[in-house]
C-alpha positions in Angstrom: 76.3 159.7 104.2 75.6 157.0 101.8 78.6 155.4 99.7 78.6 156.5 96.1 77.0 153.7 94.1 79.8 153.7 91.6 82.5 153.5 94.0 80.6 150.6 95.9 80.4 148.6 92.8 83.9 149.2 91.8 85.1 148.1 95.2 82.9 145.1 95.2 84.2 144.2 91.9 87.7 144.6 93.0 87.3 142.0 96.0 85.5 139.6 93.5 88.3 139.8 91.2 90.9 139.2 93.7 89.4 136.1 94.8 90.7 134.3 91.4 94.3 135.5 92.1 94.3 135.0 95.8 97.7 134.2 97.0 97.1 133.3 100.8 93.9 133.5 102.7 95.2 135.8 105.5 95.9 138.4 103.1 92.6 138.1 101.0 90.6 138.1 104.2 92.2 141.4 105.5 91.0 143.1 102.2 87.7 141.8 102.8 87.5 143.1 106.2 88.8 146.6 105.0 86.1 146.8 102.0 83.5 146.0 104.7 84.5 148.9 107.0 84.9 151.1 104.1 82.0 150.4 102.2 79.5 150.4 105.3 81.3 153.6 106.8 82.4 151.5 109.9 85.3 151.5 112.3 86.1 148.0 112.0 84.8 144.5 111.0 85.6 140.9 112.1 84.8 137.1 111.1 83.7 134.5 113.3 83.8 130.8 112.9 81.6 128.2 114.8 83.4 125.6 116.7 81.3 122.5 116.6 83.0 120.9 119.8 82.7 124.0 122.2 79.5 125.1 120.6 80.9 128.7 120.4 82.0 131.2 118.1 85.7 132.2 117.9 87.3 135.0 116.1 88.9 133.7 112.9 89.8 137.0 111.2 90.0 140.3 112.9 91.8 143.7 112.3 95.4 143.8 113.2 95.0 146.2 116.1 92.5 143.7 117.8 94.3 140.4 117.0 96.6 139.8 120.3 93.4 140.9 122.5 90.6 138.8 121.2 92.3 136.0 119.1 91.5 133.5 121.9 88.1 134.7 122.9 84.9 132.7 122.7 81.6 134.3 122.2 78.5 132.1 123.5 75.6 131.6 121.2 72.8 132.5 123.6 74.4 135.8 125.1 75.6 137.5 122.0 74.5 139.4 118.9 76.7 137.2 116.7 75.1 134.1 118.3 71.7 135.3 117.5 72.6 135.7 113.9 74.1 132.3 113.9 71.0 130.5 115.5 68.5 132.6 113.3 70.5 132.4 110.1 69.5 136.0 109.3 71.2 139.6 109.4 70.8 141.6 112.5 71.5 145.5 112.8 71.6 147.3 116.2 71.9 150.8 115.9 72.3 151.3 119.9 73.9 148.4 121.7 73.3 150.0 125.0 69.6 149.4 124.6 70.0 145.7 123.3 70.9 143.0 125.7 72.0 140.7 122.9 75.5 142.8 122.7 78.3 140.6 124.3 80.0 143.3 126.0 83.1 141.3 127.4 84.8 141.5 124.0 84.8 145.2 124.2 86.6 144.7 127.7 89.1 142.5 126.2 89.8 144.7 123.2 89.5 148.0 125.1 87.1 149.2 122.9 83.5 150.6 122.9 80.9 149.2 120.4 78.2 151.5 119.9 76.2 150.0 116.9 76.7 146.7 114.9 75.6 144.7 111.9 75.9 141.0 111.5 75.1 138.4 108.7 75.5 134.7 108.7 78.4 133.0 106.9 76.6 130.0 104.8 78.1 127.1 103.3 75.5 125.0 101.2 72.7 126.9 103.0 74.2 126.1 106.6 75.5 128.6 108.7 79.1 128.1 109.7 79.9 131.5 111.1 79.2 135.4 111.5 80.6 138.3 109.6 80.1 141.8 111.6 80.9 145.5 111.1 80.8 147.8 114.0 80.2 151.6 114.7 78.8 153.0 111.7 79.7 156.6 111.4 76.2 157.9 111.4 75.0 154.9 113.8 72.4 153.5 111.5 72.8 150.6 109.3 70.7 150.4 106.2 69.3 147.6 103.9 72.3 148.5 101.6 74.8 147.7 104.2 73.2 144.5 104.6 73.4 143.6 101.1 77.1 144.9 100.9 78.0 142.8 104.0 76.1 139.7 102.5 78.0 140.0 99.5 81.3 140.1 101.1 80.1 137.3 103.6 79.6 135.2 100.5 83.0 136.0 98.9 84.6 135.1 102.3 83.2 131.7 102.6 84.3 131.0 99.2 87.6 132.1 99.9 87.9 129.9 103.1 86.2 126.9 101.3 88.8 127.2 98.3 91.7 127.5 100.8 90.3 124.4 102.7 90.1 122.4 99.5 93.5 123.4 98.2 94.8 122.3 101.4 93.0 118.8 101.2 94.4 118.5 97.6 98.2 119.3 98.7 97.6 116.8 101.6 96.3 114.2 99.4 99.1 114.6 96.9 101.8 114.4 99.6 100.2 111.4 101.0 99.9 109.8 97.5 103.8 110.6 97.1 104.6 109.1 100.3 102.5 105.8 99.5 104.1 105.7 96.2 107.7 105.8 97.5 106.9 103.1 100.1 105.4 101.2 97.3 108.6 101.3 95.2 110.7 100.8 98.2 108.8 97.6 98.9 109.1 96.5 95.3 113.0 97.1 95.0 113.8 95.5 98.4 111.5 92.4 97.5 112.7 91.9 93.9 116.3 92.2 94.8 115.9 89.8 98.0 114.2 87.2 95.9 116.5 87.0 93.0 119.3 85.1 94.8 117.0 82.3 96.3 114.9 82.0 93.1 118.2 81.5 91.1 119.3 78.7 93.4 116.0 77.0 93.1 116.0 77.1 89.3 119.7 76.0 89.2 119.1 73.1 91.6 115.8 71.9 90.2 117.6 72.0 86.5 120.3 70.0 88.0 118.0 67.5 89.6 115.9 67.1 86.3 118.9 65.5 84.8 119.2 62.9 87.7 115.7 62.0 88.8 114.9 60.4 85.3 111.2 60.1 84.2 109.8 58.8 87.5 109.7 62.4 89.0 110.3 64.4 86.0 106.8 66.0 86.0 107.2 67.2 89.5 110.6 68.6 88.8 109.2 70.3 85.7 106.5 71.9 87.6 109.2 73.5 90.1 111.2 74.7 87.1 108.1 76.0 85.3 106.7 77.9 88.3 110.0 79.3 89.4 110.5 80.6 85.9 107.2 82.3 86.1 108.3 83.9 89.4 111.5 85.0 87.9 109.4 86.5 85.1 107.2 88.5 87.5 110.4 89.9 89.5 112.1 91.1 86.4 108.9 92.9 85.3 108.7 94.5 88.8 112.5 95.5 88.6 112.0 96.9 85.1 109.2 99.4 86.1 110.8 100.2 89.4 114.1 101.1 87.5 112.3 103.2 85.2 110.3 105.0 88.0 113.3 105.5 90.1 115.8 106.7 87.5 117.6 103.4 87.4 116.6 102.3 83.8 119.3 102.2 81.1 119.2 101.5 77.3 121.7 100.3 75.2 121.2 102.2 71.9 122.1 100.5 68.7 120.8 100.4 64.9 118.5 97.4 65.1 116.0 95.7 62.6 112.6 95.7 64.0 111.6 93.5 61.3 114.2 90.9 62.6 112.9 91.3 66.1 109.4 90.6 64.9 110.5 87.4 63.3 112.2 86.1 66.4 109.7 87.1 68.8 106.9 85.3 66.5 109.2 82.2 66.3 109.3 82.0 69.9 105.7 82.0 70.4 105.0 79.5 67.4 104.6 76.4 69.8 102.4 78.2 72.4 100.1 79.6 69.5 100.0 76.1 67.6 98.9 74.5 71.3 96.1 76.9 71.8 94.9 76.5 68.1 95.5 80.4 67.3 97.0 81.4 64.1 100.1 83.6 64.5 101.0 85.6 61.5 103.6 88.4 60.6 103.0 91.0 58.0 106.0 93.2 56.9 106.4 94.5 53.4 109.0 92.4 51.5 112.7 94.0 52.1 111.8 96.2 54.8 114.2 96.1 57.5 112.6 98.6 59.7 115.8 100.1 61.2 115.7 102.2 64.3 118.0 103.4 67.0 117.0 101.4 70.1 117.8 98.7 72.5 117.0 95.5 70.9 116.4 93.6 74.1 114.0 95.9 75.6 112.1 96.3 72.2 111.8 92.4 72.1 110.5 92.8 75.5 107.8 95.1 74.4 106.6 92.8 71.5 106.8 89.7 73.6 104.6 91.2 76.2 102.0 92.2 73.5 102.1 89.1 71.6 101.8 87.1 74.9 98.8 89.2 75.9 97.2 88.5 72.6 97.8 84.8 72.9 96.4 84.6 76.3 93.1 86.4 75.5 92.4 84.8 72.1 90.3 81.8 72.0 91.1 78.7 69.9 90.3 79.2 66.3 91.4 82.9 66.7 94.5 84.8 65.0 97.0 87.1 66.2 98.8 89.2 63.5 102.1 91.3 64.1 102.4 93.9 61.6 105.5 96.3 61.1 105.4 99.3 59.0 108.1 102.0 58.1 107.2 105.7 58.3 109.1 108.7 57.5 110.2 109.3 60.9 109.4 106.4 62.9 108.4 102.5 62.7 105.1 101.4 63.7 104.5 98.0 65.1 100.9 96.6 65.7 99.8 93.3 67.4 96.0 92.6 66.5 93.9 89.9 67.9 90.4 88.7 67.6 90.1 87.9 70.9 87.8 88.8 73.9 88.7 92.7 73.7 88.7 95.0 76.5 85.8 96.9 78.1 85.7 100.5 77.3 85.8 101.4 81.1 89.0 99.5 81.4 90.8 101.2 78.1 92.2 104.3 80.0 93.9 102.0 82.8 95.4 98.9 80.9 98.8 100.3 81.0 98.8 100.9 84.9 101.0 98.7 87.0 98.8 95.8 88.5 95.8 96.8 86.8 93.6 93.9 85.7 90.4 93.8 83.7 87.9 92.4 86.1 86.6 89.3 84.2 86.3 85.8 84.5 89.1 85.4 81.8 91.4 87.4 83.8 90.9 85.3 86.8 91.4 82.3 84.8 94.6 83.3 83.3 96.1 84.9 86.3 98.9 87.3 86.1 99.7 90.5 88.0 99.1 93.1 85.4 102.5 93.9 84.6 103.1 93.0 81.1 101.4 95.8 79.6 102.8 98.5 82.1 106.4 97.1 81.3 105.8 97.4 77.6 104.7 101.0 78.1 107.8 101.7 80.1 110.2 100.3 77.5 108.6 102.1 74.6 108.7 105.5 76.7 112.4 104.8 77.4 112.9 105.2 73.7 110.7 108.2 73.5 108.2 106.3 71.6 104.5 106.0 72.2 102.1 102.9 72.8 98.3 102.8 72.8 95.3 100.3 72.3 92.2 100.3 70.4 89.8 97.5 71.3 86.1 96.4 71.4 84.8 94.0 74.0 84.0 90.8 72.1 85.7 91.7 68.9 89.4 92.1 69.7 92.2 94.3 70.4 95.1 95.9 68.6 98.1 97.1 70.7 100.3 99.7 68.5 103.7 101.3 69.5 105.8 103.7 67.5 109.6 104.1 67.9 111.4 107.0 66.4 114.1 106.0 63.6 116.8 108.3 65.1 117.0 109.4 68.8 118.9 111.9 70.4 122.4 110.4 70.9 123.0 109.0 74.4 126.1 107.9 76.1 126.3 104.0 76.1 124.7 102.6 79.0 123.6 105.9 80.4 120.8 106.6 82.5 117.9 107.8 80.3 117.2 111.2 80.9 113.2 110.5 81.2 113.8 107.9 84.1 
């Protein structure tokens, strides 16, 4: 007796909808096997996958009452109906298996069952067979074209579910691997920066002492030691700043500070560098604006220093760097504008990532480890602020950050809640 069409469509729709809410693959596949048996009026159903190594089919999903008996069974391709379906990549219906030598009777012996009729369709992934879906023992013994359509539909849903489960597993595995790599990287940075601080401090201290003793004969060599040791110290401090934020050790000392004063101090510290490069360094703040915010003044100065240093580095002789400060109702906005080389559009989403460097001859020429902007981002976010960049290659860049005027009060020297 044929299955009522409305019932058939409703059942297929139910199985299809359940695919989007699938909690686990095993439960969903049991529902597909159940639907296959119900809609084709068969006793049972099973799904086999192809083993590329053994070149055989094995049972991936079977009814619970056959699971222990045939889970480890292998089905050869050349001596079975399932193998025929797999090799020919088309459906096969056998109404009486006693008259067809393609039936692999050993599975009946293992399961303690009797197969009278069967219908198998290939499981296809990107047009390639990966397994076989079968139903057994139709009530009236004759599988129809409608049954073939039903099983092909369910087979397609089964393949999709299996592929989704595989992809989800790959995503989870990749996420776990990424977390492990990030943890190892952070541990390496923390240990390295800690172990380098002491010897580097000794090098700087002794080199500074020697500078007073050697006179002018070897002053250039000693100055080179001091200059490069200071550069290493800056790199280590930058590494430590980002690592402390990511591992929860970052602290801010919140006070009411004048951003206008920080801008003046930072610009003054870069005047000589700008002059030597032939770059005009300007400050634009409305007269009388102190730009007060609740912030850690030293960390805010690091943010601005890194942005100004970056702007000066990539601005050619004759160019300009402008630092602007502006008071808004609930926040203070600071922008560092230059008319330097600019940033390619493809690099803009990544400029604040740790160790990221724009691939160009200028980056290689000026060196650096790609830490300055990532440190700036860390410091701004510690204050619940935001930082971004607008840039056009060959025209220049504007790095902007905003800090809230008032922050949620933190205990002094407490660990920042977002760290």
